[in-house]
N, C-alpha and C positions, 0 to 999 in steps of 0.2 A: 613244203619245197625242202625245209630243213628240218620235218620232224623225222626222227628215229634214222637220223642218218649219221656220220662222223664227219666233223668240222674241224677248222683250224684257225688261231688268231695267231698274228704274228706279233711279237712286241713283248715288254718287259716292263711296263709302267703300270700305273694305275688304270688307263684306257684298255689295257689290254687285260688286265686282271678283271675290271667291269665287263668288260666284251664276253671274255670267255664265261663269268657266271652268268651272266644273262644269256648265253646260248646253251646252257647245261639245260635250259627249260624244254628245249626243243630237238636238240640231236642227243643220240646216244652214247658220244664219247666226243668231247671237244681238247684238241690239241694246242698247248701253248708253245709257240717255238719261238728262242729267244738265242739271241746270239752270243750272250754274255754267261759267265759262270752262276750270276746271282740275279735277280730283279732289282729293278730300280724304283718300283712303286712302292708304296707305305706299307709298312709291316702289318696293319691289320688287313690289306687287301691282298697281301701275299698269303696271309694265314688264310684267308677266306677261300681263295683260289686254292692252295695245296691241300686245305681239308675236304674238299668236294671230291667224293669218289668219280664222277665224271670226268673229271679235268687230269689230263696226263701231260707233265712238262718236259719239253726237250730242249735242255740247257745246253748252251754251246753249239748250238745248229745254227745253221745258214740254209734257206730255199735256192734251190738249183734250178727249178723247173716246176711250172703247173702245166697239166697234161689235161685234155678233154677224152670223151667217147667220141664213138660214132655219129651220136645225135650231137655233138657240139657243145655239150653241157663238160663241164667241172669232173675230172674222173679221179685226178690225184694228186701228188705234190710231191716233188724227189727232194728230199733235205740231206744235207752233209754234215756228220759229227765234225767239229771244227778240230778236234784234238785227236781222233782217232783217222779221221778222212772217210770213215765208212760212209755209205750212202744209204737211206731208208728210203722205201717207196709208200708212204701215207695213202690209205686208199679214202678220200675224204670227197665231200660234194657239196661243200661250202668253205669260202676261205676269207677271211676278215682280217684287213690291216689295224691295226692300232699302234701307230711308231709315233717316233719323237716329231720334233720340229723340222728337221732335215730329213725328208722322204726317203726312207730305206726301201726304193724301188728298182734298185738295179738290177736284181735278179731276175725281175720280171721286164726287162727292157726286150722292146720288141715283140713283146706278146701282148701288152696292154699300151694303149694308148695313153701319153703323158706330155705334161708341158715342158716346157725348155727347162725349168726348174726342177722336175721330175716328179712333179704331181700327177697323180692317176687322172685323167680325165673321165668323168662319169656324165651321163644324160643329165641336161640341166634339173634341176628340181628333186633328184634323185640320186641312188648311191650306186645304180646299175652301170656295169663298164660294156665293154660290147661283146664280153663272153658272158653267154649263160651261167648263173651260178656262181660268178664271181662279182663280189661287191666291192668298193671303196669306202671307207666309213673314217670320219675324224681327220686325222692330221696328214693322211697320206693323200688324201683330196682336198683338204680345205685350208688352202692357203691363208683366208683373212683371220680365221678365230683361234686355230690350231689348241684346243682346249679340251680338256678330258671330257667336259661336259658334252661338248659337240662330239666328240668320239662316240659317248655312248648312245646319244641320239641318234645320230645317224647310223650307228650299229644297229640299233633298235630298228630302225626303218628298214636297213637291209635285211633282216632276220623277218620283220611281218611284210614286206612288200609282196611276196609270192603269195603269203595267205589273204591279203586283200585282192589281189587279181584272182586267184581262184574263186573267192566268194562273189564278186562282181562277175565274173565269167558265168558261174551258175545262175544269175538274176534272169528273167525273161527279159529281153531287147528293151523294152521300153523303162524297164525298172533300173538295168543297168547303165543308161542313158543318163538316168536322172543321178544316181549314184556317183557318177564321175562328174558332172557337173560343177 
């Protein structure tokens, strides 16, 4: 699902850098969308992300809207430049959240289910939201741990989930049951 398609990561800390770097293995381009002028993550993680030719950074940008296509899958994201107020339409097929301890999920209110504190609700035991192609990883959906390592792990889970489903779906029925048991 995420192979050879444009993807986006929202955040500016080490979790966002690590997530974006990981996703470059799959996507043709990875946008990092950050609301500030500079990253908050460590210098080494910033350098790794900025040196990667598949990553494009949108500093001082905020998300306005995620939208889908006729099949109900994620098709794009509208973002606003906080300095010029210009609005860009990013054609993306995967959206990943790697944001801090206070979930910055307000821009998606009403589009994704969340709890009273703003944490995005996912299918138990996964990072899937109710919208195909939209996954919530790390701090935006993990109230308990809120750690970079959790974001990296759930981010990897999000990216590999569709590959696993496709692989199991391709197996004969009796093998697929054994693989999921």
